[in-house]
All heavy atoms as a GROMACS GRO file, in nm:
protein
  613
    1MET      N    1  -0.183  -1.360   2.332
    1MET     CA    2  -0.092  -1.332   2.226
    1MET      C    3   0.036  -1.411   2.244
    1MET      O    4   0.092  -1.418   2.352
    1MET     CB    5  -0.053  -1.187   2.235
    1MET     CG    6  -0.102  -1.094   2.139
    1MET     SD    7  -0.062  -1.039   1.987
    1MET     CE    8  -0.221  -0.982   1.948
    2GLY      N    9   0.087  -1.467   2.140
    2GLY     CA   10   0.212  -1.542   2.143
    2GLY      C   11   0.329  -1.454   2.104
    2GLY      O   12   0.317  -1.333   2.090
    3THR      N   13   0.440  -1.519   2.086
    3THR     CA   14   0.560  -1.445   2.043
    3THR      C   15   0.551  -1.416   1.895
    3THR      O   16   0.477  -1.480   1.821
    3THR     CB   17   0.687  -1.527   2.072
    3THR    OG1   18   0.677  -1.650   2.002
    3THR    CG2   19   0.703  -1.552   2.221
    4GLY      N   20   0.625  -1.318   1.852
    4GLY     CA   21   0.623  -1.282   1.711
    4GLY      C   22   0.745  -1.201   1.673
    4GLY      O   23   0.829  -1.169   1.758
    5VAL      N   24   0.754  -1.169   1.547
    5VAL     CA   25   0.865  -1.090   1.495
    5VAL      C   26   0.806  -0.971   1.421
    5VAL      O   27   0.712  -0.986   1.343
    5VAL     CB   28   0.951  -1.173   1.397
    5VAL    CG1   29   1.059  -1.088   1.334
    5VAL    CG2   30   1.012  -1.291   1.468
    6VAL      N   31   0.861  -0.854   1.445
    6VAL     CA   32   0.820  -0.734   1.373
    6VAL      C   33   0.936  -0.692   1.285
    6VAL      O   34   1.049  -0.677   1.333
    6VAL     CB   35   0.782  -0.620   1.470
    6VAL    CG1   36   0.753  -0.493   1.393
    6VAL    CG2   37   0.665  -0.660   1.556
    7ILE      N   38   0.911  -0.674   1.157
    7ILE     CA   39   1.014  -0.631   1.064
    7ILE      C   40   0.974  -0.495   1.008
    7ILE      O   41   0.866  -0.482   0.950
    7ILE     CB   42   1.032  -0.732   0.949
    7ILE    CG1   43   1.068  -0.870   1.005
    7ILE    CG2   44   1.137  -0.684   0.851
    7ILE    CD1   45   1.071  -0.980   0.903
    8ASP      N   46   1.059  -0.396   1.026
    8ASP     CA   47   1.031  -0.260   0.977
    8ASP      C   48   1.097  -0.241   0.841
    8ASP      O   49   1.218  -0.230   0.831
    8ASP     CB   50   1.084  -0.158   1.077
    8ASP     CG   51   1.052  -0.015   1.036
    8ASP    OD1   52   0.992   0.006   0.928
    8ASP    OD2   53   1.085   0.076   1.113
    9PHE      N   54   1.017  -0.241   0.736
    9PHE     CA   55   1.067  -0.224   0.600
    9PHE      C   56   1.076  -0.078   0.557
    9PHE      O   57   1.126  -0.047   0.450
    9PHE     CB   58   0.974  -0.296   0.500
    9PHE     CG   59   0.978  -0.445   0.509
    9PHE    CD1   60   0.872  -0.515   0.564
    9PHE    CD2   61   1.087  -0.516   0.462
    9PHE    CE1   62   0.875  -0.653   0.570
    9PHE    CE2   63   1.090  -0.655   0.467
    9PHE     CZ   64   0.984  -0.724   0.522
   10SER      N   65   1.026   0.012   0.637
   10SER     CA   66   1.008   0.151   0.593
   10SER      C   67   1.137   0.227   0.569
   10SER      O   68   1.138   0.325   0.496
   10SER     CB   69   0.920   0.227   0.693
   10SER     OG   70   0.983   0.234   0.818
   11ARG      N   71   1.248   0.182   0.626
   11ARG     CA   72   1.372   0.258   0.610
   11ARG      C   73   1.442   0.232   0.476
   11ARG      O   74   1.495   0.324   0.415
   11ARG     CB   75   1.467   0.227   0.725
   11ARG     CG   76   1.589   0.314   0.722
   11ARG     CD   77   1.667   0.302   0.848
   11ARG     NE   78   1.781   0.392   0.845
   11ARG     CZ   79   1.870   0.401   0.938
   11ARG    NH1   80   1.858   0.326   1.045
   11ARG    NH2   81   1.971   0.483   0.928
   12HIS      N   82   1.444   0.106   0.432
   12HIS     CA   83   1.520   0.073   0.312
   12HIS      C   84   1.436   0.020   0.196
   12HIS      O   85   1.475   0.036   0.081
   12HIS     CB   86   1.628  -0.030   0.346
   12HIS     CG   87   1.728   0.020   0.446
   12HIS    ND1   88   1.819   0.118   0.417
   12HIS    CD2   89   1.747  -0.012   0.576
   12HIS    CE1   90   1.893   0.143   0.525
   12HIS    NE2   91   1.850   0.065   0.624
   13LEU      N   92   1.327  -0.044   0.222
   13LEU     CA   93   1.244  -0.100   0.116
   13LEU      C   94   1.117  -0.017   0.103
   13LEU      O   95   1.007  -0.059   0.138
   13LEU     CB   96   1.210  -0.247   0.146
   13LEU     CG   97   1.330  -0.341   0.147
   13LEU    CD1   98   1.288  -0.480   0.194
   13LEU    CD2   99   1.392  -0.350   0.008
   14ASN      N  100   1.132   0.104   0.048
   14ASN     CA  101   1.021   0.200   0.050
   14ASN      C  102   0.999   0.269  -0.084
   14ASN      O  103   0.959   0.384  -0.088
   14ASN     CB  104   1.046   0.303   0.160
   14ASN     CG  105   1.179   0.373   0.142
   14ASN    OD1  106   1.245   0.360   0.040
   14ASN    ND2  107   1.219   0.450   0.242
   15ARG      N  108   1.022   0.197  -0.193
   15ARG     CA  109   1.009   0.259  -0.325
   15ARG      C  110   0.887   0.209  -0.402
   15ARG      O  111   0.848   0.094  -0.390
   15ARG     CB  112   1.133   0.230  -0.409
   15ARG     CG  113   1.260   0.290  -0.352
   15ARG     CD  114   1.380   0.254  -0.435
   15ARG     NE  115   1.396   0.108  -0.438
   15ARG     CZ  116   1.452   0.040  -0.537
   15ARG    NH1  117   1.501   0.102  -0.641
   15ARG    NH2  118   1.462  -0.091  -0.530
   16VAL      N  119   0.832   0.298  -0.483
   16VAL     CA  120   0.734   0.258  -0.584
   16VAL      C  121   0.818   0.217  -0.704
   16VAL      O  122   0.891   0.298  -0.760
   16VAL     CB  123   0.638   0.374  -0.620
   16VAL    CG1  124   0.546   0.333  -0.734
   16VAL    CG2  125   0.558   0.417  -0.499
   17LEU      N  126   0.812   0.091  -0.743
   17LEU     CA  127   0.898   0.039  -0.849
   17LEU      C  128   0.842   0.064  -0.988
   17LEU      O  129   0.917   0.091  -1.081
   17LEU     CB  130   0.919  -0.112  -0.829
   17LEU     CG  131   0.982  -0.152  -0.696
   17LEU    CD1  132   0.982  -0.303  -0.682
   17LEU    CD2  133   1.122  -0.095  -0.685
   18ASP      N  134   0.712   0.055  -1.003
   18ASP     CA  135   0.652   0.066  -1.136
   18ASP      C  136   0.504   0.100  -1.123
   18ASP      O  137   0.435   0.046  -1.037
   18ASP     CB  138   0.670  -0.067  -1.209
   18ASP     CG  139   0.612  -0.066  -1.349
   18ASP    OD1  140   0.646   0.026  -1.426
   18ASP    OD2  141   0.534  -0.157  -1.381
   19ILE      N  142   0.458   0.187  -1.211
   19ILE     CA  143   0.315   0.215  -1.224
   19ILE      C  144   0.278   0.181  -1.367
   19ILE      O  145   0.340   0.232  -1.461
   19ILE     CB  146   0.283   0.364  -1.197
   19ILE    CG1  147   0.323   0.406  -1.057
   19ILE    CG2  148   0.136   0.393  -1.226
   19ILE    CD1  149   0.228   0.366  -0.948
   20ASP      N  150   0.181   0.096  -1.387
   20ASP     CA  151   0.134   0.060  -1.521
   20ASP      C  152  -0.008   0.115  -1.537
   20ASP      O  153  -0.104   0.054  -1.491
   20ASP     CB  154   0.136  -0.091  -1.539
   20ASP     CG  155   0.095  -0.134  -1.679
   20ASP    OD1  156   0.036  -0.054  -1.754
   20ASP    OD2  157   0.122  -0.251  -1.713
   21PRO      N  158  -0.021   0.231  -1.603
   21PRO     CA  159  -0.154   0.292  -1.614
   21PRO      C  160  -0.251   0.211  -1.700
   21PRO      O  161  -0.372   0.218  -1.680
   21PRO     CB  162  -0.127   0.428  -1.676
   21PRO     CG  163   0.015   0.432  -1.717
   21PRO     CD  164   0.084   0.313  -1.660
   22VAL      N  165  -0.200   0.132  -1.793
   22VAL     CA  166  -0.289   0.052  -1.878
   22VAL      C  167  -0.350  -0.063  -1.798
   22VAL      O  168  -0.472  -0.083  -1.800
   22VAL     CB  169  -0.212  -0.001  -2.002
   22VAL    CG1  170  -0.300  -0.094  -2.083
   22VAL    CG2  171  -0.162   0.115  -2.087
   23ALA      N  172  -0.266  -0.135  -1.726
   23ALA     CA  173  -0.315  -0.247  -1.644
   23ALA      C  174  -0.371  -0.200  -1.510
   23ALA      O  175  -0.429  -0.278  -1.436
   23ALA     CB  176  -0.203  -0.348  -1.621
   24LYS      N  177  -0.347  -0.072  -1.479
   24LYS     CA  178  -0.391  -0.014  -1.352
   24LYS      C  179  -0.332  -0.090  -1.233
   24LYS      O  180  -0.401  -0.129  -1.140
   24LYS     CB  181  -0.543  -0.007  -1.343
   24LYS     CG  182  -0.603   0.082  -1.448
   24LYS     CD  183  -0.752   0.094  -1.433
   24LYS     CE  184  -0.805   0.187  -1.541
   24LYS     NZ  185  -0.948   0.198  -1.535
   25THR      N  186  -0.199  -0.113  -1.240
   25THR     CA  187  -0.130  -0.183  -1.134
   25THR      C  188  -0.007  -0.104  -1.090
   25THR      O  189   0.043  -0.019  -1.164
   25THR     CB  190  -0.083  -0.324  -1.179
   25THR    OG1  191   0.005  -0.310  -1.290
   25THR    CG2  192  -0.201  -0.412  -1.216
   26ALA      N  193   0.040  -0.135  -0.972
   26ALA     CA  194   0.164  -0.076  -0.921
   26ALA      C  195   0.245  -0.187  -0.856
   26ALA      O  196   0.190  -0.275  -0.791
   26ALA     CB  197   0.134   0.033  -0.819
   27ARG      N  198   0.377  -0.183  -0.876
   27ARG     CA  199   0.468  -0.272  -0.804
   27ARG      C  200   0.540  -0.187  -0.702
   27ARG      O  201   0.598  -0.084  -0.736
   27ARG     CB  202   0.571  -0.336  -0.898
   27ARG     CG  203   0.516  -0.447  -0.980
   27ARG     CD  204   0.622  -0.522  -1.061
   27ARG     NE  205   0.729  -0.440  -1.113
   27ARG     CZ  206   0.857  -0.452  -1.080
   27ARG    NH1  207   0.897  -0.542  -0.992
   27ARG    NH2  208   0.948  -0.373  -1.134
   28VAL      N  209   0.531  -0.226  -0.577
   28VAL     CA  210   0.590  -0.146  -0.469
   28VAL      C  211   0.667  -0.235  -0.374
   28VAL      O  212   0.644  -0.355  -0.366
   28VAL     CB  213   0.481  -0.069  -0.390
   28VAL    CG1  214   0.405   0.025  -0.481
   28VAL    CG2  215   0.387  -0.163  -0.319
   29GLU      N  216   0.760  -0.174  -0.301
   29GLU     CA  217   0.828  -0.244  -0.194
   29GLU      C  218   0.741  -0.233  -0.069
   29GLU      O  219   0.657  -0.143  -0.057
   29GLU     CB  220   0.966  -0.183  -0.173
   29GLU     CG  221   1.057  -0.207  -0.291
   29GLU     CD  222   1.194  -0.144  -0.278
   29GLU    OE1  223   1.208  -0.043  -0.205
   29GLU    OE2  224   1.286  -0.195  -0.341
   30PRO      N  225   0.758  -0.323   0.027
   30PRO     CA  226   0.666  -0.330   0.141
   30PRO      C  227   0.663  -0.207   0.231
   30PRO      O  228   0.563  -0.181   0.296
   30PRO     CB  229   0.712  -0.453   0.219
   30PRO     CG  230   0.849  -0.483   0.171
   30PRO     CD  231   0.860  -0.428   0.033
   31GLY      N  232   0.769  -0.128   0.232
   31GLY     CA  233   0.772  -0.011   0.320
   31GLY      C  234   0.720   0.117   0.258
   31GLY      O  235   0.731   0.224   0.318
   32VAL      N  236   0.662   0.109   0.139
   32VAL     CA  237   0.607   0.229   0.074
   32VAL      C  238   0.493   0.286   0.158
   32VAL      O  239   0.405   0.212   0.202
   32VAL     CB  240   0.557   0.197  -0.068
   32VAL    CG1  241   0.474   0.309  -0.125
   32VAL    CG2  242   0.673   0.167  -0.158
   33LEU      N  243   0.497   0.416   0.178
   33LEU     CA  244   0.386   0.482   0.248
   33LEU      C  245   0.267   0.496   0.155
   33LEU      O  246   0.282   0.520   0.035
   33LEU     CB  247   0.429   0.620   0.298
   33LEU     CG  248   0.536   0.622   0.405
   33LEU    CD1  249   0.572   0.767   0.438
   33LEU    CD2  250   0.492   0.548   0.529
   34MET      N  251   0.150   0.485   0.212
   34MET     CA  252   0.026   0.500   0.136
   34MET      C  253   0.023   0.634   0.062
   34MET      O  254  -0.014   0.641  -0.054
   34MET     CB  255  -0.090   0.488   0.235
   34MET     CG  256  -0.223   0.518   0.179
   34MET     SD  257  -0.271   0.384   0.071
   34MET     CE  258  -0.426   0.446   0.018
   35SER      N  259   0.064   0.741   0.128
   35SER     CA  260   0.061   0.873   0.065
   35SER      C  261   0.158   0.881  -0.054
   35SER      O  262   0.127   0.946  -0.153
   35SER     CB  263   0.094   0.982   0.168
   35SER     OG  264   0.219   0.958   0.227
   36ASP      N  265   0.272   0.811  -0.047
   36ASP     CA  266   0.366   0.810  -0.159
   36ASP      C  267   0.310   0.733  -0.278
   36ASP      O  268   0.330   0.771  -0.393
   36ASP     CB  269   0.500   0.750  -0.116
   36ASP     CG  270   0.575   0.839  -0.018
   36ASP    OD1  271   0.544   0.960  -0.010
   36ASP    OD2  272   0.663   0.786   0.053
   37LEU      N  273   0.239   0.624  -0.251
   37LEU     CA  274   0.175   0.550  -0.360
   37LEU      C  275   0.067   0.635  -0.425
   37LEU      O  276   0.055   0.638  -0.548
   37LEU     CB  277   0.116   0.419  -0.307
   37LEU     CG  278   0.043   0.333  -0.410
   37LEU    CD1  279   0.132   0.299  -0.528
   37LEU    CD2  280  -0.011   0.207  -0.344
   38GLN      N  281  -0.010   0.707  -0.346
   38GLN     CA  282  -0.112   0.796  -0.402
   38GLN      C  283  -0.050   0.902  -0.492
   38GLN      O  284  -0.100   0.931  -0.600
   38GLN     CB  285  -0.193   0.863  -0.290
   38GLN     CG  286  -0.271   0.769  -0.203
   38GLN     CD  287  -0.387   0.699  -0.274
   38GLN    OE1  288  -0.382   0.666  -0.390
   38GLN    NE2  289  -0.492   0.674  -0.199
   39LYS      N  290   0.062   0.962  -0.448
   39LYS     CA  291   0.130   1.064  -0.528
   39LYS      C  292   0.183   1.006  -0.659
   39LYS      O  293   0.177   1.072  -0.762
   39LYS     CB  294   0.245   1.126  -0.449
   39LYS     CG  295   0.200   1.215  -0.337
   39LYS     CD  296   0.321   1.264  -0.257
   39LYS     CE  297   0.278   1.325  -0.126
   39LYS     NZ  298   0.393   1.353  -0.038
   40ALA      N  299   0.237   0.885  -0.654
   40ALA     CA  300   0.292   0.822  -0.774
   40ALA      C  301   0.182   0.788  -0.875
   40ALA      O  302   0.204   0.797  -0.996
   40ALA     CB  303   0.369   0.696  -0.736
   41GLY      N  304   0.066   0.750  -0.828
   41GLY     CA  305  -0.043   0.714  -0.918
   41GLY      C  306  -0.122   0.833  -0.972
   41GLY      O  307  -0.182   0.825  -1.079
   42ALA      N  308  -0.118   0.945  -0.903
   42ALA     CA  309  -0.199   1.062  -0.940
   42ALA      C  310  -0.175   1.113  -1.083
   42ALA      O  311  -0.272   1.142  -1.153
   42ALA     CB  312  -0.177   1.175  -0.839
   43PRO      N  313  -0.051   1.124  -1.132
   43PRO     CA  314  -0.032   1.172  -1.269
   43PRO      C  315  -0.097   1.082  -1.374
   43PRO      O  316  -0.121   1.126  -1.486
   43PRO     CB  317   0.121   1.173  -1.286
   43PRO     CG  318   0.176   1.177  -1.150
   43PRO     CD  319   0.077   1.105  -1.063
   44HIS      N  320  -0.125   0.957  -1.340
   44HIS     CA  321  -0.187   0.862  -1.432
   44HIS      C  322  -0.337   0.850  -1.408
   44HIS      O  323  -0.403   0.766  -1.468
   44HIS     CB  324  -0.122   0.724  -1.415
   44HIS     CG  325   0.026   0.726  -1.430
   44HIS    ND1  326   0.089   0.740  -1.551
   44HIS    CD2  327   0.125   0.719  -1.336
   44HIS    CE1  328   0.220   0.739  -1.533
   44HIS    NE2  329   0.244   0.727  -1.403
   45GLY      N  330  -0.389   0.931  -1.316
   45GLY     CA  331  -0.531   0.924  -1.282
   45GLY      C  332  -0.565   0.801  -1.199
   45GLY      O  333  -0.680   0.760  -1.195
   46LEU      N  334  -0.465   0.743  -1.133
   46LEU     CA  335  -0.487   0.622  -1.053
   46LEU      C  336  -0.485   0.656  -0.905
   46LEU      O  337  -0.415   0.747  -0.862
   46LEU     CB  338  -0.379   0.518  -1.083
   46LEU     CG  339  -0.374   0.468  -1.226
   46LEU    CD1  340  -0.256   0.375  -1.245
   46LEU    CD2  341  -0.503   0.399  -1.264
   47ARG      N  342  -0.560   0.577  -0.831
   47ARG     CA  343  -0.569   0.597  -0.687
   47ARG      C  344  -0.584   0.462  -0.621
   47ARG      O  345  -0.659   0.377  -0.668
   47ARG     CB  346  -0.691   0.684  -0.660
   47ARG     CG  347  -0.721   0.707  -0.518
   47ARG     CD  348  -0.839   0.802  -0.506
   47ARG     NE  349  -0.892   0.798  -0.374
   47ARG     CZ  350  -0.831   0.844  -0.267
   47ARG    NH1  351  -0.713   0.898  -0.277
   47ARG    NH2  352  -0.886   0.836  -0.149
   48PHE      N  353  -0.513   0.441  -0.511
   48PHE     CA  354  -0.527   0.318  -0.434
   48PHE      C  355  -0.643   0.340  -0.338
   48PHE      O  356  -0.641   0.434  -0.259
   48PHE     CB  357  -0.395   0.289  -0.362
   48PHE     CG  358  -0.388   0.154  -0.298
   48PHE    CD1  359  -0.403   0.040  -0.375
   48PHE    CD2  360  -0.362   0.142  -0.164
   48PHE    CE1  361  -0.395  -0.086  -0.316
   48PHE    CE2  362  -0.353   0.017  -0.104
   48PHE     CZ  363  -0.370  -0.097  -0.182
   49ARG      N  364  -0.743   0.258  -0.342
   49ARG     CA  365  -0.872   0.282  -0.277
   49ARG      C  366  -0.875   0.311  -0.128
   49ARG      O  367  -0.941   0.404  -0.087
   49ARG     CB  368  -0.967   0.167  -0.305
   49ARG     CG  369  -1.031   0.179  -0.438
   49ARG     CD  370  -1.125   0.294  -0.437
   49ARG     NE  371  -1.199   0.295  -0.562
   49ARG     CZ  372  -1.284   0.387  -0.595
   49ARG    NH1  373  -1.308   0.486  -0.513
   49ARG    NH2  374  -1.346   0.382  -0.707
   50PRO      N  375  -0.812   0.233  -0.044
   50PRO     CA  376  -0.827   0.264   0.099
   50PRO      C  377  -0.780   0.406   0.128
   50PRO      O  378  -0.687   0.455   0.065
   50PRO     CB  379  -0.737   0.163   0.170
   50PRO     CG  380  -0.716   0.055   0.071
   50PRO     CD  381  -0.726   0.117  -0.064
   51ASP      N  382  -0.843   0.473   0.220
   51ASP     CA  383  -0.807   0.611   0.253
   51ASP      C  384  -0.802   0.630   0.404
   51ASP      O  385  -0.881   0.703   0.462
   51ASP     CB  386  -0.909   0.706   0.191
   51ASP     CG  387  -0.862   0.850   0.194
   51ASP    OD1  388  -0.739   0.873   0.204
   51ASP    OD2  389  -0.948   0.940   0.188
   52PRO      N  390  -0.706   0.562   0.470
   52PRO     CA  391  -0.699   0.575   0.616
   52PRO      C  392  -0.648   0.713   0.656
   52PRO      O  393  -0.575   0.779   0.582
   52PRO     CB  394  -0.599   0.467   0.656
   52PRO     CG  395  -0.510   0.454   0.536
   52PRO     CD  396  -0.600   0.478   0.418
   53SER      N  397  -0.685   0.758   0.772
   53SER     CA  398  -0.638   0.888   0.820
   53SER      C  399  -0.488   0.886   0.846
   53SER      O  400  -0.424   0.990   0.853
   53SER     CB  401  -0.712   0.927   0.948
   53SER     OG  402  -0.688   0.831   1.049
   54THR      N  403  -0.429   0.767   0.856
   54THR     CA  404  -0.286   0.753   0.884
   54THR      C  405  -0.204   0.733   0.757
   54THR      O  406  -0.091   0.685   0.763
   54THR     CB  407  -0.263   0.633   0.977
   54THR    OG1  408  -0.317   0.516   0.913
   54THR    CG2  409  -0.325   0.653   1.112
   55LYS      N  410  -0.256   0.772   0.640
   55LYS     CA  411  -0.189   0.742   0.513
   55LYS      C  412  -0.048   0.802   0.502
   55LYS      O  413   0.033   0.754   0.426
   55LYS     CB  414  -0.275   0.784   0.396
   55LYS     CG  415  -0.302   0.931   0.386
   55LYS     CD  416  -0.393   0.960   0.267
   55LYS     CE  417  -0.464   1.090   0.288
   55LYS     NZ  418  -0.605   1.073   0.303
   56ASN      N  419  -0.018   0.907   0.579
   56ASN     CA  420   0.116   0.966   0.572
   56ASN      C  421   0.218   0.886   0.653
   56ASN      O  422   0.336   0.918   0.650
   56ASN     CB  423   0.113   1.111   0.618
   56ASN     CG  424   0.077   1.125   0.764
   56ASN    OD1  425   0.014   1.039   0.824
   56ASN    ND2  426   0.115   1.236   0.823
   57ARG      N  427   0.175   0.780   0.721
   57ARG     CA  428   0.268   0.694   0.795
   57ARG      C  429   0.232   0.546   0.785
   57ARG      O  430   0.300   0.462   0.841
   57ARG     CB  431   0.279   0.738   0.940
   57ARG     CG  432   0.152   0.745   1.016
   57ARG     CD  433   0.169   0.820   1.148
   57ARG     NE  434   0.047   0.823   1.222
   57ARG     CZ  435  -0.051   0.910   1.203
   57ARG    NH1  436  -0.040   1.003   1.111
   57ARG    NH2  437  -0.159   0.906   1.277
   58ALA      N  438   0.128   0.512   0.713
   58ALA     CA  439   0.087   0.372   0.696
   58ALA      C  440   0.160   0.311   0.576
   58ALA      O  441   0.155   0.364   0.466
   58ALA     CB  442  -0.064   0.364   0.673
   59THR      N  443   0.230   0.200   0.600
   59THR     CA  444   0.298   0.131   0.491
   59THR      C  445   0.205   0.028   0.428
   59THR      O  446   0.111  -0.020   0.492
   59THR     CB  447   0.426   0.059   0.540
   59THR    OG1  448   0.389  -0.045   0.630
   59THR    CG2  449   0.524   0.157   0.604
   60ILE      N  450   0.236  -0.006   0.304
   60ILE     CA  451   0.155  -0.106   0.235
   60ILE      C  452   0.161  -0.239   0.310
   60ILE      O  453   0.058  -0.304   0.332
   60ILE     CB  454   0.205  -0.122   0.090
   60ILE    CG1  455   0.186   0.009   0.012
   60ILE    CG2  456   0.135  -0.238   0.020
   60ILE    CD1  457   0.044   0.058   0.003
   61ALA      N  458   0.281  -0.282   0.350
   61ALA     CA  459   0.293  -0.409   0.423
   61ALA      C  460   0.216  -0.405   0.554
   61ALA      O  461   0.153  -0.504   0.593
   61ALA     CB  462   0.440  -0.443   0.449
   62GLY      N  463   0.221  -0.293   0.622
   62GLY     CA  464   0.148  -0.280   0.748
   62GLY      C  465  -0.002  -0.288   0.728
   62GLY      O  466  -0.074  -0.349   0.808
   63MET      N  467  -0.050  -0.228   0.619
   63MET     CA  468  -0.194  -0.232   0.591
   63MET      C  469  -0.238  -0.374   0.556
   63MET      O  470  -0.345  -0.418   0.598
   63MET     CB  471  -0.228  -0.135   0.478
   63MET     CG  472  -0.209   0.008   0.522
   63MET     SD  473  -0.237   0.139   0.400
   63MET     CE  474  -0.303   0.067   0.260
   64ILE      N  475  -0.155  -0.447   0.483
   64ILE     CA  476  -0.188  -0.586   0.452
   64ILE      C  477  -0.180  -0.671   0.579
   64ILE      O  478  -0.269  -0.752   0.606
   64ILE     CB  479  -0.093  -0.642   0.344
   64ILE    CG1  480  -0.121  -0.572   0.211
   64ILE    CG2  481  -0.108  -0.793   0.331
   64ILE    CD1  482  -0.019  -0.600   0.104
   65GLY      N  483  -0.075  -0.651   0.659
   65GLY     CA  484  -0.055  -0.730   0.780
   65GLY      C  485  -0.165  -0.711   0.883
   65GLY      O  486  -0.198  -0.804   0.957
   66THR      N  487  -0.223  -0.593   0.890
   66THR     CA  488  -0.329  -0.568   0.987
   66THR      C  489  -0.468  -0.583   0.926
   66THR      O  490  -0.567  -0.552   0.988
   66THR     CB  491  -0.316  -0.427   1.047
   66THR    OG1  492  -0.324  -0.331   0.942
   66THR    CG2  493  -0.187  -0.412   1.123
   67GLN      N  494  -0.472  -0.628   0.803
   67GLN     CA  495  -0.596  -0.650   0.730
   67GLN      C  496  -0.678  -0.524   0.711
   67GLN      O  497  -0.800  -0.529   0.698
   67GLN     CB  498  -0.678  -0.760   0.794
   67GLN     CG  499  -0.608  -0.893   0.793
   67GLN     CD  500  -0.695  -1.006   0.843
   67GLN    OE1  501  -0.814  -0.989   0.871
   67GLN    NE2  502  -0.638  -1.123   0.854
   68LEU      N  503  -0.613  -0.408   0.706
   68LEU     CA  504  -0.684  -0.284   0.679
   68LEU      C  505  -0.750  -0.290   0.542
   68LEU      O  506  -0.859  -0.238   0.522
   68LEU     CB  507  -0.588  -0.165   0.684
   68LEU     CG  508  -0.648  -0.030   0.646
   68LEU    CD1  509  -0.756   0.010   0.747
   68LEU    CD2  510  -0.541   0.076   0.639
   69LEU      N  511  -0.684  -0.357   0.448
   69LEU     CA  512  -0.738  -0.363   0.312
   69LEU      C  513  -0.859  -0.454   0.301
   69LEU      O  514  -0.932  -0.447   0.204
   69LEU     CB  515  -0.629  -0.410   0.216
   69LEU     CG  516  -0.505  -0.322   0.213
   69LEU    CD1  517  -0.401  -0.380   0.119
   69LEU    CD2  518  -0.540  -0.181   0.172
   70ARG      N  519  -0.880  -0.540   0.398
   70ARG     CA  520  -0.992  -0.634   0.393
   70ARG      C  521  -1.127  -0.563   0.388
   70ARG      O  522  -1.222  -0.612   0.328
   70ARG     CB  523  -0.986  -0.726   0.514
   70ARG     CG  524  -1.088  -0.833   0.512
   70ARG     CD  525  -1.070  -0.923   0.631
   70ARG     NE  526  -1.159  -1.036   0.618
   70ARG     CZ  527  -1.178  -1.124   0.711
   70ARG    NH1  528  -1.113  -1.114   0.825
   70ARG    NH2  529  -1.260  -1.223   0.693
   71THR      N  530  -1.136  -0.446   0.446
   71THR     CA  531  -1.264  -0.374   0.451
   71THR      C  532  -1.311  -0.331   0.314
   71THR      O  533  -1.430  -0.319   0.291
   71THR     CB  534  -1.254  -0.251   0.543
   71THR    OG1  535  -1.150  -0.166   0.493
   71THR    CG2  536  -1.224  -0.290   0.685
   72THR      N  537  -1.219  -0.306   0.220
   72THR     CA  538  -1.261  -0.263   0.087
   72THR      C  539  -1.252  -0.375  -0.016
   72THR      O  540  -1.299  -0.359  -0.126
   72THR     CB  541  -1.176  -0.144   0.039
   72THR    OG1  542  -1.039  -0.185   0.037
   72THR    CG2  543  -1.194  -0.024   0.126
   73ARG      N  544  -1.192  -0.488   0.020
   73ARG     CA  545  -1.171  -0.597  -0.076
   73ARG      C  546  -1.302  -0.645  -0.136
   73ARG      O  547  -1.312  -0.663  -0.257
   73ARG     CB  548  -1.100  -0.713  -0.006
   73ARG     CG  549  -1.077  -0.831  -0.098
   73ARG     CD  550  -1.028  -0.952  -0.023
   73ARG     NE  551  -1.130  -0.993   0.073
   73ARG     CZ  552  -1.108  -1.063   0.180
   73ARG    NH1  553  -0.986  -1.101   0.211
   73ARG    NH2  554  -1.205  -1.095   0.262
   74ASP      N  555  -1.400  -0.666  -0.055
   74ASP     CA  556  -1.527  -0.720  -0.104
   74ASP      C  557  -1.599  -0.624  -0.198
   74ASP      O  558  -1.671  -0.666  -0.287
   74ASP     CB  559  -1.617  -0.759   0.012
   74ASP     CG  560  -1.557  -0.871   0.095
   74ASP    OD1  561  -1.477  -0.950   0.040
   74ASP    OD2  562  -1.587  -0.878   0.214
   75LEU      N  563  -1.578  -0.496  -0.179
   75LEU     CA  564  -1.645  -0.396  -0.263
   75LEU      C  565  -1.570  -0.366  -0.392
   75LEU      O  566  -1.630  -0.345  -0.495
   75LEU     CB  567  -1.662  -0.265  -0.184
   75LEU     CG  568  -1.751  -0.272  -0.062
   75LEU    CD1  569  -1.744  -0.140   0.014
   75LEU    CD2  570  -1.894  -0.304  -0.103
   76ARG      N  571  -1.437  -0.364  -0.386
   76ARG     CA  572  -1.360  -0.312  -0.499
   76ARG      C  573  -1.252  -0.404  -0.550
   76ARG      O  574  -1.166  -0.364  -0.626
   76ARG     CB  575  -1.299  -0.179  -0.458
   76ARG     CG  576  -1.404  -0.077  -0.426
   76ARG     CD  577  -1.342   0.056  -0.392
   76ARG     NE  578  -1.446   0.152  -0.362
   76ARG     CZ  579  -1.491   0.178  -0.242
   76ARG    NH1  580  -1.444   0.114  -0.138
   76ARG    NH2  581  -1.583   0.270  -0.223
   77GLY      N  582  -1.248  -0.527  -0.507
   77GLY     CA  583  -1.144  -0.619  -0.554
   77GLY      C  584  -1.033  -0.633  -0.451
   77GLY      O  585  -1.039  -0.578  -0.342
   78THR      N  586  -0.931  -0.707  -0.487
   78THR     CA  587  -0.827  -0.742  -0.392
   78THR      C  588  -0.691  -0.688  -0.432
   78THR      O  589  -0.674  -0.642  -0.544
   78THR     CB  590  -0.820  -0.896  -0.378
   78THR    OG1  591  -0.731  -0.928  -0.274
   78THR    CG2  592  -0.775  -0.963  -0.505
   79HIS      N  593  -0.597  -0.694  -0.342
   79HIS     CA  594  -0.458  -0.660  -0.368
   79HIS      C  595  -0.382  -0.790  -0.387
   79HIS      O  596  -0.421  -0.893  -0.336
   79HIS     CB  597  -0.400  -0.580  -0.253
   79HIS     CG  598  -0.416  -0.647  -0.121
   79HIS    ND1  599  -0.536  -0.647  -0.052
   79HIS    CD2  600  -0.332  -0.724  -0.049
   79HIS    CE1  601  -0.521  -0.717   0.058
   79HIS    NE2  602  -0.399  -0.765   0.063
   80ARG      N  603  -0.272  -0.786  -0.462
   80ARG     CA  604  -0.189  -0.906  -0.483
   80ARG      C  605  -0.045  -0.873  -0.457
   80ARG      O  606   0.000  -0.768  -0.479
   80ARG     CB  607  -0.202  -0.956  -0.625
   80ARG     CG  608  -0.339  -1.012  -0.653
   80ARG     CD  609  -0.347  -1.059  -0.793
   80ARG     NE  610  -0.424  -0.955  -0.860
   80ARG     CZ  611  -0.438  -0.945  -0.989
   80ARG    NH1  612  -0.376  -1.028  -1.068
   80ARG    NH2  613  -0.512  -0.854  -1.042
   0.00000   0.00000   0.00000
């Protein structure tokens, strides 16, 4: 392993900015918790597919950075 930088977005960049139920998309900041995104989408009948056991502390950026989302990409599409 080489050197690297870890940036924690969870303290300040942790908002769900927009949910578009027609396009079935969400705009979020990188520190949003998976469980918060699920709660924001629920009133619109939307759900973000991955369901890790750590959803109450897993951030969207962390899931992308560790490729957690890769396991469902081939089955259900990709994140952008």
